[in-house]
C-alpha positions in Angstrom: -15.2 5.1 -1.6 -11.8 5.9 -3.2 -10.0 4.8 -0.1 -11.8 1.6 0.1 -11.2 0.8 -3.5 -7.4 1.5 -3.2 -7.3 -0.7 -0.1 -9.1 -3.5 -1.9 -6.9 -3.2 -5.0 -3.7 -3.4 -2.8 -5.0 -6.3 -0.8 -6.0 -8.3 -3.9 -2.6 -7.9 -5.5 -0.7 -8.7 -2.4 -2.7 -11.8 -1.7 -2.5 -12.9 -5.3 1.3 -12.7 -5.0 1.2 -14.8 -1.9 1.7 -12.2 0.9 -0.1 -12.8 4.1 -1.5 -9.6 5.8 -1.4 -9.2 9.5 -4.0 -6.4 9.4 -6.2 -4.8 6.7 -4.4 -2.4 4.3 -5.0 1.2 5.6 -5.3 4.1 3.2 -5.9 7.8 3.9 -5.5 11.1 2.0 -2.5 13.2 2.7 -1.4 16.7 1.7 2.3 17.5 1.4 3.9 20.7 2.6 3.8 22.1 -0.9 0.1 21.5 -1.2 0.1 18.4 -3.4 -2.2 15.7 -2.5 -1.9 11.9 -2.5 -2.5 8.8 -0.5 -0.8 7.2 2.5 -0.9 3.4 2.3 0.0 1.2 5.2 0.5 -2.5 4.7 1.3 -4.8 7.7 2.6 -8.3 6.7 2.5 -11.5 8.8 6.1 -12.0 7.9 8.0 -8.7 8.1 11.1 -10.1 6.4 9.1 -9.8 3.2 8.9 -6.0 3.4 11.2 -5.2 0.6 9.6 -7.8 -1.7 6.1 -6.5 -1.0 7.2 -2.9 -1.5 8.7 -3.8 -4.9 5.5 -5.7 -5.9 3.4 -2.6 -4.9 5.7 -0.3 -6.8 5.6 -2.6 -9.9 1.7 -2.8 -9.8 1.0 0.8 -8.7 3.8 3.0 -10.1 2.1 6.1 -8.9 4.2 8.9 -7.3 1.1 10.2 -5.6 1.2 7.4 -3.1 3.4 6.9 -0.1 3.5 3.3 0.9 4.8 2.0 4.2 5.2 -1.8 4.5 6.0 -3.4 7.9 
């Protein structure tokens, strides 16, 4: 349920900002070497040239250091 909610929130923000997604946003739990936990989020854009803009939008709307976001 948490993973689905995060994926939906990311999708809604990105679409509202005009980004086209090539694939659904993928979210999974992760554990760092030190034992801390968080989320891995993968966003695949239709236009990869917008990677930096999308990453900046995600960081602005979700300024959470517990997430690792990969935009391609």
